[in-house]
N, C-alpha and C positions, 0 to 999 in steps of 0.2 A: 493375504489377509483384504477383506475387500474395504473400498472408502467411499463415503457418500461423494459424487461428484456435482457440483451445482455450477452449471454454465448459464451464461447470460447473454441478451442482448440488447439489454439497457441499462443504463444507469439512475441514480437517485430515487431509489424506494421501488425498482421495478422487480416483480418477481414473476421469472417466466420460465413456464416449462419447453424444453427443448423440442418435443415434440409438438406444441402448440403455441410457438412463439408468436405467431400471425394472428392468433385469436384471442389471447387474454391477457393483452400488456395492461400493465396497470400504473401507468409513470405518476410520479408524484414531482411536480414543479415547485419546489421551495429551495431558492437558493439557501436559506440557512440551515436546511435540513438536508444538504445534498449528499445521498450516500454514494460514497467512493467506491464502493466494489458494484459488481451485477450478478445476478443471480437468478436461478431458475428454480423450479421445486426438485424435491430430491430425487438425483440418479445415481446408480450404483457402478461402478467400473472395478476390475481388478487393479490392485496394484502392483506393478511390476516389480518394484523395490519398496519394501516399507521402510518408514523411518525408523523403527525398531532393530530393521536389518541393516542398518549403516553403523559402520565401525568408525571410532573416533579417529581423527586424523593423527598419527603419532609426529610429534614434534617436541623440541624441547621448548621450554616454558619462555624463553626470550623470543623464539622465533613466532609464536603463538600472538605475541604482542605487537609484531611488525605490523605497521600499517594503522595501529590504535594509539588513541590518545587518552591518559588518566583522567579522569572525572572526578574532581574533588567531591567528597558528599555537601551537604548542607541543608538547608530550608529554602523554601520556596513557595509563592504563592501561584497554586494552578489552576489551570481554568481561564475563561474569558467570559466578560459578558456581554458578550457579540453573539455567541451562540446558546441558545435554551440549553441543549444537553450538555454543556460545559459550564454551569452553574450548580451550587455557586460556587465563584472563587473561592480558594480553600489553603490553608498552610499544609505543606508536605515536607518532610523530612526523608532524603535518601541517603544510603551510605555511597561510599566511593566506589567506583566500577571503571574498567576500561570500554572504551566504544569505538567501532570501526570509524576512521577518520572520515571515510566515504560509504556511499552504498556498495553494495558487492557487486562487481564489475563482471563483463559476460567473459573475460579472461581468467577471471577468478572462480566463476561457477562452471565453467569448462574446464578446469584443474578438478574438481570436485566429482563432474560426470564421468569424466577419465578414470579417476582413481575407484569410483564404486559401482558405474555403472546405472546409477539412477536414473529413472524416466521420470519426467515433469507429469503432472495431472493434465496438463494441455497436451501431451504427447500419447497419452492414452485413450484408444476408442472405446467405445462402449462395447460389451458382450452381448452380441444379439439374442443369446439363449436367456440372459436377463430380461432384453427389451424385445421380444417377438414382435411386438405390434410397432416397431419403429421402422421407416423406412431406411434403407443399407445409406443412402447420404446424411442421415440423422443421426447414423451411430459412429460418423466419423470423427476425428481427432480435430482438436482446433481450439481457440481461444478468442477473446472480444478484441476488436480492433476499433479505435478511433476513426471514424468514415467521414469529413466535413462534408455536409452539403454544398451545392455548386452556388445558391442563394441564399440571402436569410430567411428565417423559417421562426414559426412559432416556438419557443421554449417549452411547451407544455408536453411534447412528446419525445424523449431522448433516445427513442429508437431510429430515430432521423437521423442520428449521427454515431451511435454504437451499432456495429455488427459483428456476429458471429463469423469468423472466418476460418473456415477448413484449412489446415495445415499450419495456421499461425501459431507459433510458441516460441520459447526463448531463443530458438535457433534461426527463426525466420519471424522477427518480430513483427512485420506488416502483411505478413502472410505468405505461401510457400514459393513465391517468385522474390522473396527478399532474403539476406543473408548477413551475417555479422562482418563482413569485409570490411575492413577500418573503424570498426565500431569495438574494437577489445576494451578502452578504458570508457564504454557506455555502462551505465547500470543495467543490471539485466532485468529484463521485463518478463510479463507474461508468469509470474510465481505465485502459486498458490501456497498458503500459511503451510501446510505439510511440508512443501517443497523448501521452504524457509526453514522451518525448523529443522529437516533433514540435513541441509548443508551447515547449518550453525552446530549440530551435534558431532558432524564429520571434523570439522575446524577446532572441536573444542571449546566452543562458545554458547551461546544462547540467544535467542532474542530479547531485545529489553523490556522491561516493563513500560506502560505508558506514564507513568510517573518519572523512571527515570529517563526516557527519551524527551519529554517534555523539559526537564531538569536542565539536561545536555544541551538541547537546542536553544535554550535561551542564553545560554553563554556567560551567566552571570548577570545578564539584565534583567531585574525583577520587574513582574508586572508591565513589563513594555509589550506594545501590539504586534509589534514583529519581531523575527529574530534578531535584526540589527537595531532595533529602535521603535519608535514611535510614527515614523515618516515613512512612507512608503518607496517613495525614489529621493533619497538625500542627496541634495546637491546636484541633481538631474538623473543620477546613477541608477541602474537597474542593479538590484542586490539578489535576484533571484530569477530562476526561469519559469516564468507565468505566461498569460494569453494576453496579448493585446491584440485591440482591433475590435470586429464585431463576434461574438460568439453565438454559432460554433462554426461560422462558414468562413470567416476571413481572417486570420491571424498575420498582422503587420509585421509581427518578427523584429520589431524595434529593441527588444533585448539581445539580439542576434541568434534567435533559434527560432525555428518555426515548430520544431517538433522537439526530443530528447536532445538535453546537450550531453557531452560527456562530463564525466565528474570532475568536481573541482573546477567549473568554469567561471564560477563567481568567488566572490571573497569569502572567506571563511568567518565563522563566529568569533566568539571571543574566547572559547576552550579549541579552537583551531579543528574546527567539525564542517565540511563542506555541505551543501546541499541538505540541509535542513530545514528548507523551506522551498516549494516548489519541485520541477524536474521531474520526480517520481513519487509516489506514496510510497510508505514503508509500512511493512508488518510492525507490531508489536504484539506481547504474550498475551494481553488482557482480553477478555471477552468485552463484549460491549452491552452497556445498560443504559439507556439514555439519563435514568434517576441514581445512578451509583454515585454520583458528585452529591447529590442532594441525600443519600443515606449517610454520608461522612460530615454531616452539618454537626452533628454532636460533638465529635471529636476535636480536641484543640488545635492538636497537630497528628496528621495521619505519617505513621512511622512505614516506610517501605511498602506502600499499598502495593498489592499485587492484582487487584483488580476483582471484580465480581465472581462469584462459584459458578453461575451460568450466564447466559445471555437472553435477552429480550429486546427485539426490534418492534414497538406498534406500528411502525409501516409495513414490516413483513413477519407476522407473529410466528410463521412456522419455520422461518429460516434463522438459525442460529450465526452470529456474526462476531468477528474479532474486531479491535479497534486496530485502525490506520492513523499515521499520522505524517503533517507535514506537507500536503497539497502535491501537486504535480504542475507538468507544463500548461495545462488546461485550464488551472485556476484562474477566474475573473471575477471582479466584482459586479459584473453582469449576472452570474448564475451562482457561482461558488467560491466564497472567498475562504476555504478551509486552508489557506497556505498559512495562516496565523499559529504559532506555536500552541497555545492555549485550545486552538480549536481539534475538535475530533472527527476523524471519519470512521466510515463502518463498512465492512465487506465480508461476503460470505466466505470462510476459510477456504473451502474446495476452487474457488475461481480465481484468476489472475487476469490481467487485462494488459495492456502494452504501455499503461503508465503506472505501473504497480511494481516496485522490487522491495526491498529489505536492506539492513545492516544488521551487525551482531555487536554483541557486548559479552564480558568476561568478567569474572570477580576480580576484585584488586589483591 
């Protein structure tokens, strides 16, 4: 079965065709509308292992909850006034569910790949028969990697710090010369949405809805700016892995990490969940529409919302997107502040980057 493969060279609202990356970049520099994913126009590639072919992992019920936290059901105020596409703040009720305590790690994803033979989208080269006009190097498998410039630059063109790297994938997060040695406990990255969905199916789980994710991230703190409260750095202590210094050229690493940190490197939230802010973005199940919250305005309480039935992003009308949550180690108030639990990210489902992972949930 074929898949649409959207690969990218930029971030924050760029639509890039792999064959025309240098010619038709259209970046949008708006920190409050920062696109967390990268995308190009649609390209097709054969899926070596399709999600539908993945067999659910056989384990007993207790084992399937190992490493998970029971999240109680309840009501909360979803969204934030800080972001236009996360308004209006509205009441939501979710039922209880189990959630992974951390993002899925490299060692956990490796077990899935060993058991199933699954090949991620970033590892799949394009089929030259489907794209006879592309040069051989344009058909190569790869993914998008943050590549900081050497000096301060304008924030108008994200192509200056995002690069398509041949050979970059979950096994080689920085490119073909990198590997996972010593990074078993790091979150797996370069994961496209179908890759995450395939893992979740194998594990007998699923991806969380946007509402479930935000309810869990808040950890019982309603209408707070951050996962841990209203102060970004309480007591002078960093609470998440974000970007310090001058974006994008110089990360001072004041929080202890220049890049991605191992999971659970910072304090958990009120529900015992780690890294619900910063480090790596997390896929959720919902399609993205900036007007979705506004359409819920008439409902007194939205009960277990599943998201819109379709996707639309006015910055890239031709690209369907899924919601991403939590922000990453690249989030900064200089450019993108979406490490807030009520903020919403968005990304092309077929594209992964080296700051994008996921975690799973299962029914109570």
